[in-house]
C-alpha positions in Angstrom: 33.6 -62.8 11.0 32.2 -64.1 14.3 28.1 -64.2 14.5 27.9 -61.5 17.2 29.9 -59.1 15.3 27.9 -60.0 12.1 24.8 -59.2 14.1 26.0 -56.1 15.5 26.8 -54.8 12.0 23.4 -56.0 10.5 21.7 -54.1 13.4 23.6 -51.1 12.7 23.1 -50.9 8.8 19.2 -51.7 9.8 19.4 -48.6 12.1 21.0 -46.3 9.4 18.4 -47.6 6.9 15.8 -46.7 9.2 17.2 -43.2 10.1 17.8 -42.3 6.3 14.4 -43.3 5.4 12.5 -41.3 8.4 14.7 -38.3 7.6 13.8 -38.3 3.8 10.2 -38.7 4.7 10.5 -35.8 7.3 12.2 -33.6 4.6 9.5 -34.3 2.2 6.4 -33.9 4.3 7.6 -30.6 5.5 8.0 -27.4 3.0 9.4 -24.3 4.7 8.3 -20.9 3.2 10.3 -17.7 4.1 8.4 -14.6 4.5 10.0 -11.1 4.6 7.7 -8.3 6.1 7.8 -5.2 8.1 6.6 -4.5 11.8 2.6 -4.6 11.6 2.2 -4.9 8.2 0.9 -8.3 8.8 -0.6 -10.0 12.2 2.0 -11.9 13.8 -0.5 -14.1 15.5 -2.0 -14.8 12.0 1.1 -15.8 10.8 1.5 -18.4 13.2 -1.8 -19.6 12.7 -0.7 -21.1 8.8 1.1 -24.1 10.6 -1.9 -25.3 11.8 -3.8 -24.5 8.8 -1.4 -26.4 6.7 0.2 -29.3 8.6 2.9 -29.9 6.0 4.0 -25.9 5.9 6.7 -24.2 8.1 6.9 -20.3 8.2 10.0 -18.9 8.5 8.8 -15.1 9.1 11.4 -12.5 9.0 10.5 -9.1 10.0 12.9 -6.8 8.2 13.8 -3.8 9.5 15.5 -0.7 8.0 14.9 0.2 4.6 12.8 -2.5 3.6 12.5 -1.4 -0.1 16.1 -1.2 -0.6 16.7 -4.4 0.8 14.2 -6.1 -1.8 15.6 -4.0 -4.4 19.3 -5.1 -3.8 18.2 -9.0 -3.9 16.5 -8.1 -7.0 19.5 -7.0 -8.6 21.8 -9.8 -7.5 19.3 -12.4 -9.5 19.5 -14.8 -6.6 17.9 -15.5 -3.4 15.4 -13.7 -1.7 12.2 -15.2 0.1 9.3 -17.1 -1.0 6.8 -14.8 0.0 7.5 -11.1 0.0 5.2 -8.1 1.3 5.2 -4.9 -0.9 3.9 -1.5 0.4 2.1 1.0 -2.0 5.3 1.3 -4.4 4.3 -1.9 -6.1 4.4 -0.3 -9.7 8.3 0.2 -9.1 8.6 -3.5 -9.0 6.7 -3.8 -12.6 9.8 -3.6 -14.3 11.3 -6.6 -12.3 7.7 -8.5 -13.0 9.7 -11.6 -14.4 11.2 -12.1 -10.8 7.6 -12.8 -9.3 5.3 -15.5 -10.0 2.0 -14.2 -12.0 -0.5 -15.3 -9.5 -2.7 -15.7 -12.2 -1.4 -18.8 -13.1 -1.8 -19.9 -9.3 -5.7 -19.6 -9.1 -6.0 -15.9 -8.4 -8.9 -15.4 -10.7 -10.9 -17.2 -8.1 -10.6 -14.8 -5.6 -10.4 -11.6 -7.4 -14.2 -11.0 -7.3 -13.6 -10.9 -3.2 -11.1 -7.7 -3.3 -11.9 -4.2 -4.4 -11.5 -3.7 -7.9 -9.1 -0.7 -8.0 -6.9 -2.1 -5.1 -6.7 -5.3 -7.1 -5.6 -3.7 -10.2 -2.7 -2.1 -8.6 -0.7 -5.1 -8.4 -1.6 -5.8 -12.1 1.4 -4.9 -14.6 0.2 -2.7 -17.8 0.8 -6.3 -19.7 -1.7 -8.1 -17.4 0.5 -10.3 -15.0 -0.7 -10.1 -11.3 2.5 -9.9 -9.2 1.0 -8.8 -5.8 -2.3 -9.8 -3.9 -3.7 -7.0 -1.8 -3.4 -6.9 1.7 -4.8 -3.3 3.0 -6.1 -0.2 1.8 -6.0 3.6 3.2 -9.1 4.9 2.4 -9.2 8.9 3.0 -11.5 11.1 4.7 -11.9 14.5 6.4 -11.2 14.6 10.3 -12.4 17.4 11.8 -13.0 18.8 15.6 -16.4 18.9 16.0 -16.4 21.4 19.0 -14.3 23.9 16.9 -16.9 23.5 14.0 -19.8 23.9 16.2 -18.6 27.2 17.7 -17.5 28.7 14.5 -21.3 28.1 13.2 -20.1 25.0 10.9 -22.2 21.6 10.6 -20.9 18.8 13.0 -22.6 15.8 11.9 -20.5 13.8 9.5 -23.5 13.7 7.0 -24.2 17.4 6.9 -20.2 18.1 6.7 -20.1 15.9 3.9 -23.3 18.0 2.1 -21.8 21.1 3.0 -18.4 21.2 2.7 -18.4 18.3 -0.4 -16.5 20.5 -2.5 -12.7 22.0 -2.1 -14.1 25.6 -2.6 -16.9 25.0 -0.1 -14.4 23.6 2.2 -12.0 26.8 1.9 -14.9 29.0 2.6 -15.9 27.2 5.6 -12.1 27.5 6.4 -12.1 31.5 6.1 -15.3 31.5 8.2 -14.0 29.4 11.2 -10.6 31.3 11.1 -12.4 34.8 11.2 -14.5 33.4 14.2 -11.2 32.4 16.0 -9.1 35.3 15.1 -6.8 33.3 13.0 -5.8 31.5 16.0 -7.4 28.3 14.7 -6.1 27.1 11.2 -8.6 25.3 9.0 -6.1 22.8 8.0 -2.5 21.3 8.9 -0.8 21.7 5.5 -1.0 22.1 1.5 0.7 19.0 0.6 -2.0 16.9 2.3 -4.4 18.8 -0.4 -2.3 18.2 -3.3 -1.8 14.4 -2.3 -5.5 13.9 -1.9 -6.5 15.6 -4.8 -4.4 13.1 -6.9 -6.0 10.3 -4.8 -9.5 11.4 -6.0 -8.2 11.1 -9.6 -7.7 8.1 -12.3 -5.1 10.0 -14.1 -2.5 11.4 -12.0 1.4 11.5 -13.5 1.5 8.3 -16.0 -0.6 6.7 -18.6 -0.2 2.8 -18.6 2.5 2.9 -21.3 4.9 5.0 -19.2 4.3 8.6 -21.1 4.1 11.6 -18.6 0.8 13.2 -18.9 1.1 15.9 -15.9 0.9 18.8 -18.3 -1.9 17.6 -20.0 -5.4 18.5 -19.1 -6.4 14.7 -18.6 -4.3 14.8 -15.7 -4.9 15.8 -12.1 -1.4 17.2 -11.5 -2.1 21.0 -12.0 -5.4 20.9 -10.9 -3.9 19.5 -7.3 -1.1 22.2 -7.8 -3.1 25.2 -7.8 -5.6 23.9 -5.4 -3.5 23.5 -3.0 -1.5 26.9 -3.8 -5.3 28.2 -3.4 -5.2 27.2 0.1 -1.7 28.7 1.0 -2.9 32.0 -0.4 -5.8 32.0 1.3 -3.7 31.6 4.4 -5.8 28.2 5.6 -3.0 26.3 6.6 -0.8 25.7 9.8 1.9 24.6 7.7 2.8 21.4 9.9 4.0 18.6 8.5 2.2 15.5 9.1 3.6 13.4 12.3 5.8 15.9 13.4 6.1 17.4 17.0 4.7 20.5 15.7 2.1 18.8 14.0 1.3 16.7 17.3 1.4 20.0 19.4 -1.3 21.4 16.6 -3.5 18.3 16.8 -3.5 18.3 21.0 -3.8 22.0 21.4 -6.8 23.1 19.0 -4.3 24.8 16.6 -5.8 22.8 13.9 -9.7 22.1 13.1 -9.6 19.8 10.4 -7.1 17.6 7.6 -7.5 15.1 5.1 -5.7 11.8 5.9 -6.2 8.0 5.6 -7.6 5.6 7.6 -4.2 4.9 9.2 -4.1 8.2 10.4 -6.6 7.5 12.9 -3.9 6.0 15.2 -1.4 8.4 14.7 -3.9 11.0 15.5 -5.2 9.2 18.8 -1.4 9.2 19.9 -0.7 13.0 19.1 -3.8 14.5 20.8 -4.7 12.2 23.5 -6.2 15.0 25.5 -8.8 15.9 22.8 -10.5 12.3 23.2 -14.2 12.7 21.9 -13.9 16.0 20.3 -13.1 14.7 16.6 -15.3 13.2 14.2 -14.6 11.8 10.6 -16.3 12.4 7.2 -16.5 12.0 3.6 -13.5 14.1 2.1 -14.0 17.1 -0.1 -13.8 16.3 -3.7 -14.2 12.9 -3.5 -13.1 9.4 -1.9 -9.1 8.5 -2.5 -6.7 6.1 -1.2 -3.5 6.8 0.5 -1.0 3.7 1.2 -2.0 -0.1 1.6 0.3 -3.1 1.2 0.5 -6.4 -1.1 2.2 -9.8 -0.9 4.1 -11.6 -3.9 5.8 -15.0 -4.5 9.4 -14.6 -5.9 10.4 -16.9 -8.8 12.9 -18.4 -6.8 10.5 -20.1 -4.3 10.3 -24.0 -5.0 6.4 -23.9 -3.6 4.8 -21.3 -5.5 1.2 -23.2 -5.1 1.7 -23.6 -1.4 3.1 -20.1 -1.1 -0.3 -18.8 -3.0 -2.3 -20.9 -0.6 -1.2 -19.4 2.5 -1.5 -16.0 1.0 -4.9 -16.5 0.3 -5.8 -18.1 3.7 -3.8 -14.9 5.1 -6.2 -12.6 3.5 -9.4 -14.3 3.2 -12.1 -11.9 4.5 -12.3 -13.3 8.1 -8.8 -13.1 8.5 -8.9 -9.1 7.3 -11.2 -8.7 9.6 -9.2 -10.1 12.4 -6.4 -7.9 11.2 -8.6 -4.5 11.3 -9.2 -5.7 14.9 -5.8 -6.5 15.9 -3.5 -4.0 14.2 -5.9 -1.7 12.2 -5.1 -2.9 8.8 -8.2 -1.6 7.0 -9.4 -4.5 4.7 -9.2 -4.9 0.8 -11.7 -7.6 0.6 -15.2 -6.3 -0.1 -16.9 -8.7 2.5 -14.6 -7.4 5.2 -16.2 -3.9 4.9 -19.6 -5.0 6.0 -18.4 -6.6 9.0 -20.0 -5.5 12.5 -16.4 -4.1 13.9 -16.9 -1.1 11.0 -20.3 0.1 13.0 -18.9 -0.5 16.5 -18.6 3.3 18.1 -15.3 4.8 18.9 -14.8 7.0 22.0 -12.1 9.1 20.7 -14.2 10.1 17.8 -17.4 10.9 19.9 -18.6 7.5 19.5 -19.0 7.8 15.8 -18.2 4.4 14.0 -15.6 6.0 11.7 -15.4 2.5 9.5 -18.6 3.3 8.3 -17.2 6.5 6.5 -13.7 4.9 5.6 -15.7 1.6 4.2 -17.4 3.9 1.8 -14.5 5.8 1.0 -12.8 2.6 0.0 -15.7 1.2 -2.4 -15.7 4.7 -4.4 -11.8 5.0 -5.1 -10.9 5.3 -8.9 -8.6 2.7 -10.4 -5.4 4.5 -11.0 -1.9 3.8 -12.9 0.9 5.2 -10.7 4.0 4.1 -12.4 7.4 3.3 -11.1 8.3 6.9 -10.7 5.5 8.2 -9.0 7.1 8.7 -5.8 10.1 10.7 -7.4 7.8 13.1 -9.1 5.6 13.3 -6.0 8.5 14.2 -4.0 9.4 16.7 -6.4 6.3 18.5 -6.4 5.6 18.5 -2.8 8.9 19.9 -2.1 8.2 23.0 -4.6 4.8 23.5 -2.9 6.5 23.6 0.5 9.1 26.3 -0.9 5.4 28.3 -1.7 4.0 27.4 1.8 6.8 28.4 3.9 9.2 30.4 1.9 6.6 32.4 -0.4 8.2 31.3 -3.4 6.3 32.3 -6.5 3.7 29.7 -7.1 4.3 29.6 -11.2 7.9 29.9 -10.9 7.7 26.8 -8.4 5.6 25.1 -10.9 8.2 25.5 -13.7 10.7 24.4 -11.5 9.0 21.1 -10.5 8.3 20.3 -14.2 11.8 20.8 -15.2 12.9 19.1 -12.4 10.4 16.1 -13.1 11.6 15.8 -16.7 15.0 15.7 -15.8 14.3 13.0 -13.4 12.3 10.7 -16.1 15.6 11.1 -18.3 17.4 8.9 -15.9 
């Protein structure tokens, strides 16, 4: 072999060695974390900032469309695959039976940040066995939305504090509804639909359908189920409801044309209301809900056991959900905070034109602080759907309430045997 060929071969080998070393170094330094979330469940700009905050981390953010829950459950059933980090909605308890597929966040340092979060929200991500599988993102505290102009014309209080004081119980709220409807000759209804009443009363309770051991408690006195049902039926029998389903075109029209004077809803209903009823800007207010504070909705983040980088994934989640970033997510995409300090942020005190320059953040923050910890169970949505359908048959079809209750219980028990 001549000298020139030997030199060329030596250079080639040297280049290959250097290339190989460089490739390995790059792979070792960069760790890719795949994230599954849905539109507006996280702030996209905040996700992009992760790579600046953690130079050795690359985020493969995948915005999943369609039925997010079904896709996740299909992945779990397959026993392999899936992202590093995955978002859950308020159906987190449905995944407790698959808790072995997720890292226990307590083992990754979650205990250190637990005091930063609302206690009741934190507990929703903890299994009955004590494993913490889901870190809180946002919350859905509830309140009473009401038309101050219609309340004033009917002789009802209009200031949020006075509304809370004088319409603080469901009976007081219903009595005020009768007065309002008489004033408007029944052309204006006090509330939108009775299923929202049922939802809110259960949200105010710490004992709804299931005990932590999975036992169905809906027929016992400790459960809010029958009280919620009876109260919703009472609203129907008093003809206080406009019988319009939330977020339907009929609901939108009723909000915009003044056919409905109030409704109980979560904080995320603000945006829906503003889009539905732009002509009512300045006329709405928000007060603490009749019967007590509650929560409806809110999401979480979890780490799947298939992740090669669980500690890095947890550190990223902790960063995304720190109080400062929660405030930014609230400002940008209206995710109401789960971190205690974020509830005291100046943005919560900013006046809002649509609500007559009221700072509604103060009302929802107080509601969020007073939600009762509750256990929902894996079949909460199934049971809730059954009862709501029966309530709708009472309101819309005139079904006998006792018959509807008996049918609801029978269907629930059948569902729980599956």
